[in-house]
N, C-alpha and C positions, 0 to 999 in steps of 0.2 A: 266519460260515460261508459266506454268499453271496459275500463279498468275495474269499475264497480261490478259490471256484469261478469267479468272474468273471475273476480274474487268470489262472487256468489256461486258461480259454477264450480269452482274448486272446493268450496265448503260443502256444496251438495254432493260432489263426487266423493269427498272424504267421508261424509256421513253415510253414503251408500256403501262404501267399502267397509266401514266399521260395522254396519248392520249385517252385511254379508259374512264378515268374519265371526260375529257373534252367533249368527245362525249356524254357521259351519261348525263352530266349537260345540254348540248345543247338540247338533245333529250328529257330530262325530262319534260319540260313544253309543254302543248298543248294536242290536241286530239290524242288518240292512235287508232282511228277507222281505219279500212282498207281503202286503197286508193280509191277503187271503191265506197265506201260510202262517203268519203270526196269529191269526184268529183261531186256529185249531191247534191245541196243545200237542197232540200226537204228531201231527204233520210238522209242526215247528221243531219238535225234538228230533224227528227223522231228518229234517233239513240240517239241523246242527250236527248230527252224527255224520251226515254225508259231507258237509263242509270240513269237519274235522278230519275225516278219512282222506279226502282229496288233499287237504293241506299237509297232512302227515306224509302222504306219498311224495309230494313235491319236496318237502323238507328232507325226507330220507334220500331222495335222489340228489339233492344238493350236497348232503353230507357225503354220499358216495363220490360225488364229483370233486370233493376237496383234494384227495390225494391223486385222483385220476384226471385226465384232461377234461376240461369243461368249466363252465362258469359257476363253480360251486356256491360262492357267496351270493351271487345274483339269484340263483335258484332258491337258496334258503330264504332270502328276503321275499321272493315271490310267494313262497309257501306261507310265510308270516303274513303277507298281505291277504292271502286267501283266508287265513284264520281271522284276520282283522275284520272281515266282512260280517262276522258273527259274534266274536268273543271280545269283551272289553279288555281282558288282560293282554290279548295280542295287539289291540289298538294302542294300549299304553306302551307296550314294548316297542312297537313300530314308531310311535312318536318320539320316544327316548332315543331310539337309534337314529332317526332323522336329525334330531337336535345334535347328537354327538358327531355325526358325519358332517353336518354344516359347520360346527365348531372346528373340527379337524381341517376342513377345507379352508376356513378363514385363517387358521394358524399356518397352514402350508403356504398361503399367499403372502405371509409376512416376509418382507425383503431380507431380514436377518436370518430367518429360518431357511429361506431359499439359498442364500449365500453359503450357509453352513452345510446344507445338503449337497450343493455343487462341489464345495471343497472336499467333503468326505468322499464323494463319488470319484473325484479326480485322484485323490490319494489311493483309493481302492484300485482304480484302474492302473495306476503306476505300479502298485505292488503286484497285481496279477500279471502285468506285462513283464516285470522283472522275473517273476517265477517261471513264466513260460519261456523267457529268454534263457534262463539258467538251465532249464530242462532240455531245450533244444541244443544248447552249447554242449551239454554233457552227453546226451543220448542221440542227438540228431533226429532227422525225419526218415522213417522207413515206410515206404509205400506198401499198402496191403498186399499187392501182387508180388512183392519181393520178400515177403516173410517166408522163411524156410520151415517146413514141417519138422518137428523135433520129436 
């Protein structure tokens, strides 16, 4: 008796999940502005301009952080997420990016890829160690307070 009830519960839960996924995919594209803003054309256009300017400022800050210290890519994706609240093109770019990041994470978890990456890292560390050893053997270590002015 319990087995039948459990099966019905699982079917109902999966149906609810499928319904929620369908609603989310339908709701996913388009403006997420409040209804009172969408009702007035000029207000909605002003809202979109404001969202665009804020998103642009965040993306620009992320681009500046790429060569400088800071979480550049995270900030750029945050700016894209801001744009995605209003613009379909940004929502599509964000979905594509999420899909590609998920695929890359799955590939990185593949045991063969992990083994290859560990092997390449070990080889690189051996090469760097050998180069540092050669440099120290040839030139030695000079402490900064022992450097003579020339």
